[in-house]
CHARMM internal coordinates of N, CA and C (Angstrom, degrees):
IC EDIT
DIST 1 N 1 CA 1.4389
DIST 1 CA 1 C 1.5237
ANGL 1 N 1 CA 1 C 108.26
DIST 1 C 2 N 1.3039
ANGL 1 CA 1 C 2 N 115.54
DIHE 1 N 1 CA 1 C 2 N 136.59
DIST 2 N 2 CA 1.4547
ANGL 1 C 2 N 2 CA 120.47
DIHE 1 CA 1 C 2 N 2 CA 178.54
DIST 2 CA 2 C 1.5250
ANGL 2 N 2 CA 2 C 109.28
DIHE 1 C 2 N 2 CA 2 C -82.09
DIST 2 C 3 N 1.3301
ANGL 2 CA 2 C 3 N 115.42
DIHE 2 N 2 CA 2 C 3 N 155.24
DIST 3 N 3 CA 1.4473
ANGL 2 C 3 N 3 CA 120.39
DIHE 2 CA 2 C 3 N 3 CA -178.27
DIST 3 CA 3 C 1.5079
ANGL 3 N 3 CA 3 C 114.09
DIHE 2 C 3 N 3 CA 3 C -77.70
DIST 3 C 4 N 1.3301
ANGL 3 CA 3 C 4 N 116.79
DIHE 3 N 3 CA 3 C 4 N -22.36
DIST 4 N 4 CA 1.4542
ANGL 3 C 4 N 4 CA 119.79
DIHE 3 CA 3 C 4 N 4 CA -179.04
DIST 4 CA 4 C 1.5226
ANGL 4 N 4 CA 4 C 109.98
DIHE 3 C 4 N 4 CA 4 C -149.45
DIST 4 C 5 N 1.3120
ANGL 4 CA 4 C 5 N 115.63
DIHE 4 N 4 CA 4 C 5 N 155.27
DIST 5 N 5 CA 1.4527
ANGL 4 C 5 N 5 CA 122.16
DIHE 4 CA 4 C 5 N 5 CA -179.31
DIST 5 CA 5 C 1.5188
ANGL 5 N 5 CA 5 C 109.03
DIHE 4 C 5 N 5 CA 5 C -115.73
DIST 5 C 6 N 1.3252
ANGL 5 CA 5 C 6 N 116.88
DIHE 5 N 5 CA 5 C 6 N 143.88
DIST 6 N 6 CA 1.4590
ANGL 5 C 6 N 6 CA 122.14
DIHE 5 CA 5 C 6 N 6 CA 178.81
DIST 6 CA 6 C 1.5257
ANGL 6 N 6 CA 6 C 108.34
DIHE 5 C 6 N 6 CA 6 C -93.53
DIST 6 C 7 N 1.3316
ANGL 6 CA 6 C 7 N 116.42
DIHE 6 N 6 CA 6 C 7 N 111.83
DIST 7 N 7 CA 1.4593
ANGL 6 C 7 N 7 CA 122.13
DIHE 6 CA 6 C 7 N 7 CA 178.95
DIST 7 CA 7 C 1.5292
ANGL 7 N 7 CA 7 C 106.71
DIHE 6 C 7 N 7 CA 7 C -113.01
DIST 7 C 8 N 1.3109
ANGL 7 CA 7 C 8 N 116.12
DIHE 7 N 7 CA 7 C 8 N 96.14
DIST 8 N 8 CA 1.4625
ANGL 7 C 8 N 8 CA 124.19
DIHE 7 CA 7 C 8 N 8 CA -179.80
DIST 8 CA 8 C 1.5271
ANGL 8 N 8 CA 8 C 112.03
DIHE 7 C 8 N 8 CA 8 C 51.24
DIST 8 C 9 N 1.3175
ANGL 8 CA 8 C 9 N 116.38
DIHE 8 N 8 CA 8 C 9 N 47.04
DIST 9 N 9 CA 1.4527
ANGL 8 C 9 N 9 CA 121.45
DIHE 8 CA 8 C 9 N 9 CA 176.41
DIST 9 CA 9 C 1.5100
ANGL 9 N 9 CA 9 C 114.86
DIHE 8 C 9 N 9 CA 9 C 89.84
DIST 9 C 10 N 1.3138
ANGL 9 CA 9 C 10 N 118.00
DIHE 9 N 9 CA 9 C 10 N -5.52
DIST 10 N 10 CA 1.4634
ANGL 9 C 10 N 10 CA 121.77
DIHE 9 CA 9 C 10 N 10 CA 178.79
DIST 10 CA 10 C 1.5233
ANGL 10 N 10 CA 10 C 108.05
DIHE 9 C 10 N 10 CA 10 C -108.17
DIST 10 C 11 N 1.3173
ANGL 10 CA 10 C 11 N 115.27
DIHE 10 N 10 CA 10 C 11 N 124.62
DIST 11 N 11 CA 1.4597
ANGL 10 C 11 N 11 CA 119.44
DIHE 10 CA 10 C 11 N 11 CA 178.79
DIST 11 CA 11 C 1.5278
ANGL 11 N 11 CA 11 C 109.65
DIHE 10 C 11 N 11 CA 11 C -83.48
DIST 11 C 12 N 1.3266
ANGL 11 CA 11 C 12 N 115.21
DIHE 11 N 11 CA 11 C 12 N 122.54
DIST 12 N 12 CA 1.4608
ANGL 11 C 12 N 12 CA 122.80
DIHE 11 CA 11 C 12 N 12 CA -178.01
DIST 12 CA 12 C 1.5261
ANGL 12 N 12 CA 12 C 107.64
DIHE 11 C 12 N 12 CA 12 C -116.76
DIST 12 C 13 N 1.3455
ANGL 12 CA 12 C 13 N 117.86
DIHE 12 N 12 CA 12 C 13 N 133.64
DIST 13 N 13 CA 1.4673
ANGL 12 C 13 N 13 CA 119.11
DIHE 12 CA 12 C 13 N 13 CA 177.33
DIST 13 CA 13 C 1.5297
ANGL 13 N 13 CA 13 C 111.00
DIHE 12 C 13 N 13 CA 13 C -57.91
DIST 13 C 14 N 1.3128
ANGL 13 CA 13 C 14 N 115.62
DIHE 13 N 13 CA 13 C 14 N 134.55
DIST 14 N 14 CA 1.4642
ANGL 13 C 14 N 14 CA 120.40
DIHE 13 CA 13 C 14 N 14 CA -177.46
DIST 14 CA 14 C 1.5316
ANGL 14 N 14 CA 14 C 111.64
DIHE 13 C 14 N 14 CA 14 C -61.70
DIST 14 C 15 N 1.3304
ANGL 14 CA 14 C 15 N 117.18
DIHE 14 N 14 CA 14 C 15 N -36.79
DIST 15 N 15 CA 1.4643
ANGL 14 C 15 N 15 CA 118.97
DIHE 14 CA 14 C 15 N 15 CA -179.36
DIST 15 CA 15 C 1.5245
ANGL 15 N 15 CA 15 C 111.82
DIHE 14 C 15 N 15 CA 15 C -64.75
DIST 15 C 16 N 1.3359
ANGL 15 CA 15 C 16 N 117.15
DIHE 15 N 15 CA 15 C 16 N -31.14
DIST 16 N 16 CA 1.4625
ANGL 15 C 16 N 16 CA 119.94
DIHE 15 CA 15 C 16 N 16 CA 175.96
DIST 16 CA 16 C 1.5250
ANGL 16 N 16 CA 16 C 110.52
DIHE 15 C 16 N 16 CA 16 C -65.86
DIST 16 C 17 N 1.3128
ANGL 16 CA 16 C 17 N 116.46
DIHE 16 N 16 CA 16 C 17 N -42.31
DIST 17 N 17 CA 1.4718
ANGL 16 C 17 N 17 CA 120.79
DIHE 16 CA 16 C 17 N 17 CA 178.88
DIST 17 CA 17 C 1.5232
ANGL 17 N 17 CA 17 C 109.99
DIHE 16 C 17 N 17 CA 17 C -63.80
DIST 17 C 18 N 1.3391
ANGL 17 CA 17 C 18 N 116.62
DIHE 17 N 17 CA 17 C 18 N -43.60
DIST 18 N 18 CA 1.4643
ANGL 17 C 18 N 18 CA 119.60
DIHE 17 CA 17 C 18 N 18 CA -179.21
DIST 18 CA 18 C 1.5235
ANGL 18 N 18 CA 18 C 110.55
DIHE 17 C 18 N 18 CA 18 C -68.64
DIST 18 C 19 N 1.3361
ANGL 18 CA 18 C 19 N 118.00
DIHE 18 N 18 CA 18 C 19 N -31.57
DIST 19 N 19 CA 1.4666
ANGL 18 C 19 N 19 CA 120.39
DIHE 18 CA 18 C 19 N 19 CA 176.17
DIST 19 CA 19 C 1.5248
ANGL 19 N 19 CA 19 C 110.57
DIHE 18 C 19 N 19 CA 19 C -66.47
DIST 19 C 20 N 1.3328
ANGL 19 CA 19 C 20 N 117.12
DIHE 19 N 19 CA 19 C 20 N -39.81
DIST 20 N 20 CA 1.4621
ANGL 19 C 20 N 20 CA 119.95
DIHE 19 CA 19 C 20 N 20 CA 177.54
DIST 20 CA 20 C 1.5235
ANGL 20 N 20 CA 20 C 111.73
DIHE 19 C 20 N 20 CA 20 C -65.97
DIST 20 C 21 N 1.3299
ANGL 20 CA 20 C 21 N 116.51
DIHE 20 N 20 CA 20 C 21 N -35.66
DIST 21 N 21 CA 1.4644
ANGL 20 C 21 N 21 CA 120.24
DIHE 20 CA 20 C 21 N 21 CA 175.83
DIST 21 CA 21 C 1.5358
ANGL 21 N 21 CA 21 C 109.78
DIHE 20 C 21 N 21 CA 21 C -66.12
DIST 21 C 22 N 1.3317
ANGL 21 CA 21 C 22 N 116.79
DIHE 21 N 21 CA 21 C 22 N -40.58
DIST 22 N 22 CA 1.4659
ANGL 21 C 22 N 22 CA 120.25
DIHE 21 CA 21 C 22 N 22 CA 178.59
DIST 22 CA 22 C 1.5313
ANGL 22 N 22 CA 22 C 110.90
DIHE 21 C 22 N 22 CA 22 C -64.43
DIST 22 C 23 N 1.3230
ANGL 22 CA 22 C 23 N 117.44
DIHE 22 N 22 CA 22 C 23 N -38.16
DIST 23 N 23 CA 1.4691
ANGL 22 C 23 N 23 CA 120.51
DIHE 22 CA 22 C 23 N 23 CA 176.97
DIST 23 CA 23 C 1.5262
ANGL 23 N 23 CA 23 C 109.80
DIHE 22 C 23 N 23 CA 23 C -64.88
DIST 23 C 24 N 1.3410
ANGL 23 CA 23 C 24 N 116.20
DIHE 23 N 23 CA 23 C 24 N -43.42
DIST 24 N 24 CA 1.4671
ANGL 23 C 24 N 24 CA 120.10
DIHE 23 CA 23 C 24 N 24 CA -179.89
DIST 24 CA 24 C 1.5246
ANGL 24 N 24 CA 24 C 111.67
DIHE 23 C 24 N 24 CA 24 C -63.38
DIST 24 C 25 N 1.3202
ANGL 24 CA 24 C 25 N 117.11
DIHE 24 N 24 CA 24 C 25 N -33.90
DIST 25 N 25 CA 1.4669
ANGL 24 C 25 N 25 CA 120.20
DIHE 24 CA 24 C 25 N 25 CA 176.49
DIST 25 CA 25 C 1.5242
ANGL 25 N 25 CA 25 C 111.91
DIHE 24 C 25 N 25 CA 25 C -77.85
DIST 25 C 26 N 1.3199
ANGL 25 CA 25 C 26 N 116.71
DIHE 25 N 25 CA 25 C 26 N -30.10
DIST 26 N 26 CA 1.4516
ANGL 25 C 26 N 26 CA 120.82
DIHE 25 CA 25 C 26 N 26 CA -175.45
DIST 26 CA 26 C 1.5174
ANGL 26 N 26 CA 26 C 114.53
DIHE 25 C 26 N 26 CA 26 C -75.87
DIST 26 C 27 N 1.3305
ANGL 26 CA 26 C 27 N 117.38
DIHE 26 N 26 CA 26 C 27 N -31.75
DIST 27 N 27 CA 1.4636
ANGL 26 C 27 N 27 CA 119.95
DIHE 26 CA 26 C 27 N 27 CA -177.31
DIST 27 CA 27 C 1.5272
ANGL 27 N 27 CA 27 C 111.64
DIHE 26 C 27 N 27 CA 27 C -61.44
DIST 27 C 28 N 1.3350
ANGL 27 CA 27 C 28 N 120.47
DIHE 27 N 27 CA 27 C 28 N -53.07
DIST 28 N 28 CA 1.4676
ANGL 27 C 28 N 28 CA 117.96
DIHE 27 CA 27 C 28 N 28 CA 178.25
DIST 28 CA 28 C 1.5319
ANGL 28 N 28 CA 28 C 112.95
DIHE 27 C 28 N 28 CA 28 C -66.85
DIST 28 C 29 N 1.3384
ANGL 28 CA 28 C 29 N 116.13
DIHE 28 N 28 CA 28 C 29 N -29.95
DIST 29 N 29 CA 1.4638
ANGL 28 C 29 N 29 CA 118.88
DIHE 28 CA 28 C 29 N 29 CA 178.15
DIST 29 CA 29 C 1.5268
ANGL 29 N 29 CA 29 C 110.61
DIHE 28 C 29 N 29 CA 29 C -66.30
DIST 29 C 30 N 1.3392
ANGL 29 CA 29 C 30 N 117.48
DIHE 29 N 29 CA 29 C 30 N -43.03
DIST 30 N 30 CA 1.4685
ANGL 29 C 30 N 30 CA 120.51
DIHE 29 CA 29 C 30 N 30 CA 177.69
DIST 30 CA 30 C 1.5172
ANGL 30 N 30 CA 30 C 111.54
DIHE 29 C 30 N 30 CA 30 C -65.10
DIST 30 C 31 N 1.3179
ANGL 30 CA 30 C 31 N 116.72
DIHE 30 N 30 CA 30 C 31 N -39.30
DIST 31 N 31 CA 1.4706
ANGL 30 C 31 N 31 CA 119.61
DIHE 30 CA 30 C 31 N 31 CA 177.99
DIST 31 CA 31 C 1.5246
ANGL 31 N 31 CA 31 C 111.02
DIHE 30 C 31 N 31 CA 31 C -64.93
DIST 31 C 32 N 1.3244
ANGL 31 CA 31 C 32 N 116.16
DIHE 31 N 31 CA 31 C 32 N -39.35
DIST 32 N 32 CA 1.4603
ANGL 31 C 32 N 32 CA 119.79
DIHE 31 CA 31 C 32 N 32 CA 177.29
DIST 32 CA 32 C 1.5140
ANGL 32 N 32 CA 32 C 111.98
DIHE 31 C 32 N 32 CA 32 C -65.70
DIST 32 C 33 N 1.3339
ANGL 32 CA 32 C 33 N 117.14
DIHE 32 N 32 CA 32 C 33 N -40.89
DIST 33 N 33 CA 1.4625
ANGL 32 C 33 N 33 CA 120.42
DIHE 32 CA 32 C 33 N 33 CA 177.37
DIST 33 CA 33 C 1.5220
ANGL 33 N 33 CA 33 C 111.04
DIHE 32 C 33 N 33 CA 33 C -65.46
DIST 33 C 34 N 1.3316
ANGL 33 CA 33 C 34 N 116.76
DIHE 33 N 33 CA 33 C 34 N -36.96
DIST 34 N 34 CA 1.4690
ANGL 33 C 34 N 34 CA 119.77
DIHE 33 CA 33 C 34 N 34 CA 177.77
DIST 34 CA 34 C 1.5217
ANGL 34 N 34 CA 34 C 110.32
DIHE 33 C 34 N 34 CA 34 C -67.64
DIST 34 C 35 N 1.3276
ANGL 34 CA 34 C 35 N 117.70
DIHE 34 N 34 CA 34 C 35 N -37.54
DIST 35 N 35 CA 1.4639
ANGL 34 C 35 N 35 CA 120.76
DIHE 34 CA 34 C 35 N 35 CA 178.56
DIST 35 CA 35 C 1.5246
ANGL 35 N 35 CA 35 C 111.55
DIHE 34 C 35 N 35 CA 35 C -67.16
DIST 35 C 36 N 1.3194
ANGL 35 CA 35 C 36 N 116.06
DIHE 35 N 35 CA 35 C 36 N -29.98
DIST 36 N 36 CA 1.4626
ANGL 35 C 36 N 36 CA 120.46
DIHE 35 CA 35 C 36 N 36 CA 178.00
DIST 36 CA 36 C 1.5285
ANGL 36 N 36 CA 36 C 112.32
DIHE 35 C 36 N 36 CA 36 C -87.67
DIST 36 C 37 N 1.3300
ANGL 36 CA 36 C 37 N 117.27
DIHE 36 N 36 CA 36 C 37 N 3.92
DIST 37 N 37 CA 1.4695
ANGL 36 C 37 N 37 CA 123.84
DIHE 36 CA 36 C 37 N 37 CA 178.24
DIST 37 CA 37 C 1.5218
ANGL 37 N 37 CA 37 C 112.75
DIHE 36 C 37 N 37 CA 37 C 60.35
DIST 37 C 38 N 1.3256
ANGL 37 CA 37 C 38 N 116.38
DIHE 37 N 37 CA 37 C 38 N 35.79
DIST 38 N 38 CA 1.4652
ANGL 37 C 38 N 38 CA 120.65
DIHE 37 CA 37 C 38 N 38 CA 177.72
DIST 38 CA 38 C 1.5210
ANGL 38 N 38 CA 38 C 110.28
DIHE 37 C 38 N 38 CA 38 C -71.37
DIST 38 C 39 N 1.3243
ANGL 38 CA 38 C 39 N 116.98
DIHE 38 N 38 CA 38 C 39 N -30.95
DIST 39 N 39 CA 1.4579
ANGL 38 C 39 N 39 CA 120.33
DIHE 38 CA 38 C 39 N 39 CA -178.03
DIST 39 CA 39 C 1.5267
ANGL 39 N 39 CA 39 C 112.72
DIHE 38 C 39 N 39 CA 39 C -67.04
DIST 39 C 40 N 1.2772
ANGL 39 CA 39 C 40 N 118.00
DIHE 39 N 39 CA 39 C 40 N -9.36
DIST 40 N 40 CA 1.4599
ANGL 39 C 40 N 40 CA 121.66
DIHE 39 CA 39 C 40 N 40 CA 175.80
DIST 40 CA 40 C 1.5308
ANGL 40 N 40 CA 40 C 110.49
DIHE 39 C 40 N 40 CA 40 C -66.48
DIST 40 C 41 N 1.3299
ANGL 40 CA 40 C 41 N 116.51
DIHE 40 N 40 CA 40 C 41 N -29.76
DIST 41 N 41 CA 1.4632
ANGL 40 C 41 N 41 CA 121.23
DIHE 40 CA 40 C 41 N 41 CA -177.73
DIST 41 CA 41 C 1.5269
ANGL 41 N 41 CA 41 C 112.69
DIHE 40 C 41 N 41 CA 41 C -98.87
DIST 41 C 42 N 1.3339
ANGL 41 CA 41 C 42 N 116.86
DIHE 41 N 41 CA 41 C 42 N 3.47
DIST 42 N 42 CA 1.4630
ANGL 41 C 42 N 42 CA 121.11
DIHE 41 CA 41 C 42 N 42 CA -177.31
DIST 42 CA 42 C 1.5190
ANGL 42 N 42 CA 42 C 108.54
DIHE 41 C 42 N 42 CA 42 C -97.40
DIST 42 C 43 N 1.3435
ANGL 42 CA 42 C 43 N 115.91
DIHE 42 N 42 CA 42 C 43 N 132.32
DIST 43 N 43 CA 1.4523
ANGL 42 C 43 N 43 CA 120.08
DIHE 42 CA 42 C 43 N 43 CA -177.90
DIST 43 CA 43 C 1.5243
ANGL 43 N 43 CA 43 C 111.57
DIHE 42 C 43 N 43 CA 43 C -69.31
DIST 43 C 44 N 1.3396
ANGL 43 CA 43 C 44 N 116.90
DIHE 43 N 43 CA 43 C 44 N -46.42
DIST 44 N 44 CA 1.4577
ANGL 43 C 44 N 44 CA 121.26
DIHE 43 CA 43 C 44 N 44 CA -176.30
DIST 44 CA 44 C 1.5336
ANGL 44 N 44 CA 44 C 107.98
DIHE 43 C 44 N 44 CA 44 C -133.47
DIST 44 C 45 N 1.3255
ANGL 44 CA 44 C 45 N 118.32
DIHE 44 N 44 CA 44 C 45 N 99.87
DIST 45 N 45 CA 1.4654
ANGL 44 C 45 N 45 CA 120.80
DIHE 44 CA 44 C 45 N 45 CA -174.85
DIST 45 CA 45 C 1.5313
ANGL 45 N 45 CA 45 C 114.61
DIHE 44 C 45 N 45 CA 45 C -58.78
DIST 45 C 46 N 1.3221
ANGL 45 CA 45 C 46 N 117.65
DIHE 45 N 45 CA 45 C 46 N -34.69
DIST 46 N 46 CA 1.4639
ANGL 45 C 46 N 46 CA 119.49
DIHE 45 CA 45 C 46 N 46 CA -179.53
DIST 46 CA 46 C 1.5292
ANGL 46 N 46 CA 46 C 111.01
DIHE 45 C 46 N 46 CA 46 C -66.82
DIST 46 C 47 N 1.3279
ANGL 46 CA 46 C 47 N 117.37
DIHE 46 N 46 CA 46 C 47 N -40.99
DIST 47 N 47 CA 1.4641
ANGL 46 C 47 N 47 CA 120.10
DIHE 46 CA 46 C 47 N 47 CA 176.75
DIST 47 CA 47 C 1.5269
ANGL 47 N 47 CA 47 C 111.27
DIHE 46 C 47 N 47 CA 47 C -67.29
DIST 47 C 48 N 1.3054
ANGL 47 CA 47 C 48 N 116.10
DIHE 47 N 47 CA 47 C 48 N -36.74
DIST 48 N 48 CA 1.4592
ANGL 47 C 48 N 48 CA 120.73
DIHE 47 CA 47 C 48 N 48 CA 176.67
DIST 48 CA 48 C 1.5268
ANGL 48 N 48 CA 48 C 110.51
DIHE 47 C 48 N 48 CA 48 C -62.75
DIST 48 C 49 N 1.3382
ANGL 48 CA 48 C 49 N 116.58
DIHE 48 N 48 CA 48 C 49 N -43.59
DIST 49 N 49 CA 1.4632
ANGL 48 C 49 N 49 CA 120.27
DIHE 48 CA 48 C 49 N 49 CA 178.30
DIST 49 CA 49 C 1.5271
ANGL 49 N 49 CA 49 C 111.47
DIHE 48 C 49 N 49 CA 49 C -64.83
DIST 49 C 50 N 1.3179
ANGL 49 CA 49 C 50 N 117.41
DIHE 49 N 49 CA 49 C 50 N -39.19
DIST 50 N 50 CA 1.4639
ANGL 49 C 50 N 50 CA 120.75
DIHE 49 CA 49 C 50 N 50 CA 177.50
DIST 50 CA 50 C 1.5224
ANGL 50 N 50 CA 50 C 110.88
DIHE 49 C 50 N 50 CA 50 C -63.64
DIST 50 C 51 N 1.3283
ANGL 50 CA 50 C 51 N 116.59
DIHE 50 N 50 CA 50 C 51 N -44.70
DIST 51 N 51 CA 1.4608
ANGL 50 C 51 N 51 CA 120.51
DIHE 50 CA 50 C 51 N 51 CA 179.05
DIST 51 CA 51 C 1.5337
ANGL 51 N 51 CA 51 C 110.73
DIHE 50 C 51 N 51 CA 51 C -63.74
DIST 51 C 52 N 1.3196
ANGL 51 CA 51 C 52 N 116.22
DIHE 51 N 51 CA 51 C 52 N -38.70
DIST 52 N 52 CA 1.4581
ANGL 51 C 52 N 52 CA 120.46
DIHE 51 CA 51 C 52 N 52 CA 177.57
DIST 52 CA 52 C 1.5286
ANGL 52 N 52 CA 52 C 110.72
DIHE 51 C 52 N 52 CA 52 C -63.34
DIST 52 C 53 N 1.3378
ANGL 52 CA 52 C 53 N 116.58
DIHE 52 N 52 CA 52 C 53 N -42.25
DIST 53 N 53 CA 1.4554
ANGL 52 C 53 N 53 CA 120.65
DIHE 52 CA 52 C 53 N 53 CA 177.32
DIST 53 CA 53 C 1.5214
ANGL 53 N 53 CA 53 C 111.64
DIHE 52 C 53 N 53 CA 53 C -62.59
DIST 53 C 54 N 1.3252
ANGL 53 CA 53 C 54 N 117.20
DIHE 53 N 53 CA 53 C 54 N -44.06
DIST 54 N 54 CA 1.4710
ANGL 53 C 54 N 54 CA 120.62
DIHE 53 CA 53 C 54 N 54 CA -179.82
DIST 54 CA 54 C 1.5233
ANGL 54 N 54 CA 54 C 110.57
DIHE 53 C 54 N 54 CA 54 C -63.08
DIST 54 C 55 N 1.3247
ANGL 54 CA 54 C 55 N 117.29
DIHE 54 N 54 CA 54 C 55 N -41.68
DIST 55 N 55 CA 1.4625
ANGL 54 C 55 N 55 CA 120.17
DIHE 54 CA 54 C 55 N 55 CA 178.36
DIST 55 CA 55 C 1.5263
ANGL 55 N 55 CA 55 C 111.85
DIHE 54 C 55 N 55 CA 55 C -65.24
DIST 55 C 56 N 1.3218
ANGL 55 CA 55 C 56 N 116.99
DIHE 55 N 55 CA 55 C 56 N -40.90
DIST 56 N 56 CA 1.4620
ANGL 55 C 56 N 56 CA 120.12
DIHE 55 CA 55 C 56 N 56 CA 177.59
DIST 56 CA 56 C 1.5199
ANGL 56 N 56 CA 56 C 111.15
DIHE 55 C 56 N 56 CA 56 C -66.45
DIST 56 C 57 N 1.3277
ANGL 56 CA 56 C 57 N 116.85
DIHE 56 N 56 CA 56 C 57 N -40.40
DIST 57 N 57 CA 1.4627
ANGL 56 C 57 N 57 CA 121.19
DIHE 56 CA 56 C 57 N 57 CA 179.13
DIST 57 CA 57 C 1.5257
ANGL 57 N 57 CA 57 C 110.21
DIHE 56 C 57 N 57 CA 57 C -63.35
DIST 57 C 58 N 1.3345
ANGL 57 CA 57 C 58 N 116.73
DIHE 57 N 57 CA 57 C 58 N -42.16
DIST 58 N 58 CA 1.4610
ANGL 57 C 58 N 58 CA 120.27
DIHE 57 CA 57 C 58 N 58 CA 176.60
DIST 58 CA 58 C 1.5260
ANGL 58 N 58 CA 58 C 110.74
DIHE 57 C 58 N 58 CA 58 C -62.03
DIST 58 C 59 N 1.3287
ANGL 58 CA 58 C 59 N 116.65
DIHE 58 N 58 CA 58 C 59 N -44.90
DIST 59 N 59 CA 1.4641
ANGL 58 C 59 N 59 CA 120.23
DIHE 58 CA 58 C 59 N 59 CA -177.60
DIST 59 CA 59 C 1.5277
ANGL 59 N 59 CA 59 C 111.01
DIHE 58 C 59 N 59 CA 59 C -64.06
DIST 59 C 60 N 1.3203
ANGL 59 CA 59 C 60 N 117.10
DIHE 59 N 59 CA 59 C 60 N -43.38
DIST 60 N 60 CA 1.4677
ANGL 59 C 60 N 60 CA 120.58
DIHE 59 CA 59 C 60 N 60 CA 179.90
DIST 60 CA 60 C 1.5226
ANGL 60 N 60 CA 60 C 110.09
DIHE 59 C 60 N 60 CA 60 C -65.09
DIST 60 C 61 N 1.3199
ANGL 60 CA 60 C 61 N 117.54
DIHE 60 N 60 CA 60 C 61 N -43.63
DIST 61 N 61 CA 1.4626
ANGL 60 C 61 N 61 CA 121.14
DIHE 60 CA 60 C 61 N 61 CA 179.26
DIST 61 CA 61 C 1.5202
ANGL 61 N 61 CA 61 C 111.18
DIHE 60 C 61 N 61 CA 61 C -65.31
DIST 61 C 62 N 1.3162
ANGL 61 CA 61 C 62 N 116.81
DIHE 61 N 61 CA 61 C 62 N -40.64
DIST 62 N 62 CA 1.4538
ANGL 61 C 62 N 62 CA 120.82
DIHE 61 CA 61 C 62 N 62 CA 179.01
DIST 62 CA 62 C 1.5218
ANGL 62 N 62 CA 62 C 111.32
DIHE 61 C 62 N 62 CA 62 C -63.58
DIST 62 C 63 N 1.3209
ANGL 62 CA 62 C 63 N 116.64
DIHE 62 N 62 CA 62 C 63 N -44.10
DIST 63 N 63 CA 1.4713
ANGL 62 C 63 N 63 CA 120.83
DIHE 62 CA 62 C 63 N 63 CA 178.66
DIST 63 CA 63 C 1.5213
ANGL 63 N 63 CA 63 C 110.41
DIHE 62 C 63 N 63 CA 63 C -66.31
DIST 63 C 64 N 1.3322
ANGL 63 CA 63 C 64 N 117.52
DIHE 63 N 63 CA 63 C 64 N -40.54
DIST 64 N 64 CA 1.4609
ANGL 63 C 64 N 64 CA 120.62
DIHE 63 CA 63 C 64 N 64 CA -179.78
DIST 64 CA 64 C 1.5253
ANGL 64 N 64 CA 64 C 111.64
DIHE 63 C 64 N 64 CA 64 C -66.61
DIST 64 C 65 N 1.3260
ANGL 64 CA 64 C 65 N 117.51
DIHE 64 N 64 CA 64 C 65 N -30.50
DIST 65 N 65 CA 1.4613
ANGL 64 C 65 N 65 CA 119.35
DIHE 64 CA 64 C 65 N 65 CA 179.59
DIST 65 CA 65 C 1.5141
ANGL 65 N 65 CA 65 C 112.48
DIHE 64 C 65 N 65 CA 65 C -73.05
DIST 65 C 66 N 1.3308
ANGL 65 CA 65 C 66 N 116.95
DIHE 65 N 65 CA 65 C 66 N -20.25
DIST 66 N 66 CA 1.4624
ANGL 65 C 66 N 66 CA 120.68
DIHE 65 CA 65 C 66 N 66 CA 178.99
DIST 66 CA 66 C 1.5307
ANGL 66 N 66 CA 66 C 112.43
DIHE 65 C 66 N 66 CA 66 C -79.57
DIST 66 C 67 N 1.3335
ANGL 66 CA 66 C 67 N 116.65
DIHE 66 N 66 CA 66 C 67 N -22.96
DIST 67 N 67 CA 1.4587
ANGL 66 C 67 N 67 CA 121.54
DIHE 66 CA 66 C 67 N 67 CA -178.81
DIST 67 CA 67 C 1.5281
ANGL 67 N 67 CA 67 C 109.16
DIHE 66 C 67 N 67 CA 67 C -114.80
DIST 67 C 68 N 1.3336
ANGL 67 CA 67 C 68 N 117.18
DIHE 67 N 67 CA 67 C 68 N 104.31
DIST 68 N 68 CA 1.4724
ANGL 67 C 68 N 68 CA 119.57
DIHE 67 CA 67 C 68 N 68 CA -175.73
DIST 68 CA 68 C 1.5084
ANGL 68 N 68 CA 68 C 113.74
DIHE 67 C 68 N 68 CA 68 C -67.94
END
COOR INIT
IC SEED 1 N 1 CA 1 C
IC BUILD
């Protein structure tokens, strides 16, 4: 995985791009979990959302590191 990506001449840290992808994946996932009433069984929804974001960010970064 490269440390930075070239976006029309501007170098952007790769982790920032992968974090934005994780946020984009997390929003519909959180809405779907809320529609399924999963948050009823969650003690602290904000911590659950943070953990979900971290897991998605790890997964996106891991997948991106496999494809150069």
